[in-house]
KOLLUM-691329 format. One record per atom (N, C-alpha, C): x, y, z. Coordinates in pm, whole numbers, plus 32768, in hexadecimal, padded with zeros to 4 digits. Atoms other than C-alpha are relative to their C-alpha. Example, Ala and Ser with C-alpha at 12.3 -4.5 7.8 and 13.67 -1.06 7.14 Angstrom:
<rs>
80597F898000
84CE7E3E830C
805A80788000
7FAE7F897FFA
85577F9682CA
7FB3806D8049
</rs>
This chain:
<rs>
804F7F8E7FE0
7FFD7FF38004
805F80837FFC
7FB67F9C8014
8088814F7F9B
7FCA8068807B
802F7F8A7F9B
806C827380BF
800180767FBA
801F7F86803A
7FD0839E8033
800C809B8044
7FDB7F897FA6
801B84818174
802C7FB18079
7FE7802F7F73
80AF846582C0
802D80828045
7FEF7FB87FA0
80DD852283E7
80587FFF8062
7F8C80137F7B
81F0858284F1
7FC5804E806B
80197FB97F93
81AE85E18642
807C804C8020
7F877FA37FE5
828686E486FE
80877FAF8034
7F8880567FD7
837385BD8764
803C7FCC7F85
7FE580488080
839C855785EE
7FD27F7C7FD0
802F8081802C
82D8840D8600
7FAA80127F7B
80627FF6807F
822883C284A0
7F9A7FB4801A
807B803A800D
80D3834E8487
7FDC80067F7C
803C7FEE8091
806D82D8833B
7F557FEF7FE7
808D7FD78024
7F15836382D0
7FA77FE8807F
80477FEF7F7D
7E8183B0842A
7F7780357FBB
808E7FD9801D
7D0783D08437
7FF780878044
80087F967FA1
7C77850D84C8
8004801B8078
8004800E7F5E
7C5484AD861F
80AB80148037
7F5E7FF37FD4
7DE084588617
8036808A7FD4
7FDE7F4C8018
7E2C85B4856F
7FEF8046806F
800B7F977FA0
7D8086648684
803E7FD48072
7FBF80117F89
7E3B859E8781
809F80217FDD
7F977FC48005
7F7085E386ED
801280AF7FFA
80147F607FE4
7F11875E86D3
80058026809C
801C7FF67F51
7EBF8739885A
80A5800A8033
7F7380167FB4
803486D88887
805680887FF8
7FAC7F867FF3
80AF8840883A
7FF68066805D
7FF37FC17F71
805688A8897C
807E7FD9804D
7F9480067FC0
8193880589E2
806D80287FB3
7FA67FD68063
825888A188BB
807D80508054
7F8A7FAE7FC2
83B689248922
805D80437F8B
7FAF7FC88079
84D289D9884D
80337F987FA8
7FB6805F803D
857888A687E9
7F847FA77FB4
806680398044
8408880D8772
7F91804C7FF8
80557F997FF5
833B892D8721
7F6D7FED7FBD
805F8000806F
824F88B285FF
7FE87F5D8013
803280868040
81748788857D
7FFE80197F80
8020800E8089
815687438406
7FCD7F977FC8
803C80658034
809486A08324
8031800D7F74
7FCA7FDB807C
812B865281CC
7FD67F977FA4
8041804B805F
808985D1808E
804F7FD27FA0
7F9E8056805F
811784E87F8E
8031805A7F7C
7FDC7F8E806A
811A861E7E99
80828057801B
7F847FA27FE8
823C86C27F63
7FD780688052
80397F807FB3
815A87B48007
7FFC7FEE8096
802780257F62
815287D88183
7FD7807A805E
80427FA67FB2
809F8896828B
803180048094
7FE57FEF7F70
815788F883C9
7FBA80608054
80627FAF7FA0
80A6896984FC
80388011807C
7FAB7FD27F75
81248A248637
7FA4800D8063
805A7FE67F90
80918A4E8787
7FB8808F8002
80527F5D802D
80168BBB8731
7F9E80027F9C
806A80088072
7F468B49860B
8059803B7F7B
7FC77FE68077
80698BC3851C
801F7F797FA5
7FE6809C8037
807A8AC583F8
8055803D7F90
7FA67FF28084
81848AB182D0
7FD67F8F7FB1
803380558067
81018A108185
806F800D7F93
7F7D80178045
822A899380B6
80137F937FBE
7FC38086804F
82B788C47FBA
80A480057FE7
7F567FED8003
844788907FE3
80247FDB7F96
7FB2803A8090
846A87EF7E87
802C80787FB6
7FD37F7F8033
853688C57DA9
7F9A80507F90
804A7FD18067
848389C37CB6
7F6D80248048
808F7FDB7FE6
835589F07D9C
7FF38093802B
80337F967FBF
82AD8B267E2B
804A80238080
7FCB7FE57F7F
83318BD97F5A
7F927FC7806E
8054803D7FA3
82A08B5980AB
7FA1807B8020
806B7F927FD2
81428C10811D
7FF27FEB8087
800A7FF67F5C
81358C73828E
7F8280348019
808B7FD37FDC
7FE08CB38331
7FF77FE8809C
8023802B7F5D
7F768CD1849E
7F4E80027FE9
807E80327FF7
7E118C3A84A0
7FB4801C8082
80567FE17F97
7CD98C978578
7FEE7FA3807A
8042805A7F9A
7C8D8B528604
803F7F7E7FCE
7FBB809A8009
7CE889CC8624
7F947FC67F97
805E80378048
7BC389878561
802B80127F5F
7FE77FE38076
7C348A348437
808C7FB47FD6
7F8D805E8024
7D97897A8455
7FDD7F797FFE
801880628033
7D00884A846E
7FD07FE47F61
802980018073
7C36888D833B
8076800A7F8F
7F7C80028051
7D8D88EC828B
804A7F798002
7FD5807C7FF5
7E2487B482FB
7FB37F847FB9
80438053803D
7D1086D88284
8005800C7F6A
7FFB7FC880AD
7D0F8796810C
808B7FCA7FE5
7F86801F8025
7E8A874A8122
7FFF7F7A7FF5
801480A38010
7E3485E58154
7FD77FD67F94
804680218073
7D5285C28041
805B803C7F91
7FC67FC88070
7E3E86737F60
7FE0806C7FB3
80237F96803A
7D9287A47F2F
803D807B8013
7F997F987FF1
7EB7886E7EE1
7FEA808A7FDC
80247F75804F
7E2C899C7E19
7F9A80348079
80727FD77F8A
7CFB89AE7F33
8066804A8072
7FBF7FE27FAA
7E0389C68047
8067808D7FE2
7FBC7F80803F
7EDA8ABD7F88
7FA980778005
80607F9C8002
7DBE8B9B7F4D
7FC580258077
804A7FE17F66
7D228B9B80B0
807480588032
7F897FD07FC9
7E8F8BFA812B
803780947FC9
7FB17F888042
7EDB8D06802B
7FB080777FF6
80737F837FFA
7D978DE58061
80368066806A
7FFB7FA67F77
7D958F0C8153
7FEC7FC0808E
801680377F8D
7DFE8EB1829A
7FE87F608017
802580AE8007
7E188D38823B
7F777FEC7FC3
8076802A804E
7CEE8D498175
7F727FD18055
807E80427FB3
7B7D8CB081C6
803A7F998046
7FE480887FB4
7B738BA682C1
7FCE7F937FA1
8049806B8046
7B5B8A5E8216
7FB27FB7804D
8050802E7FC4
7A508998826E
80237F588016
7FE780757FC8
7AA988448321
7F8F7F937FC6
807A80658023
79F186F282A2
80097F8C8064
</rs>
């Protein structure tokens, strides 16, 4: 089976294709974040990844050569962040990019 996405907790442990409940658990671990382990991230097989920090700061990037610059935003709610993580997991790259490129992080994505 090919893994289409994986998520890393703030200690660097990888979880292949976590469901929404597990994604929320990993996000909750941000309460234990420190300078050495400041974020969690979800990476799609396309190379796009969404990193999330305790202050609701997110970084959307593709580290492959020739890709656009990372997009940084601060979101207003954890539900918005869960929505973006689920969109990333489904491979909705353009939708995430659009949501984060609008004014002040753009409109809140609707979680499913």
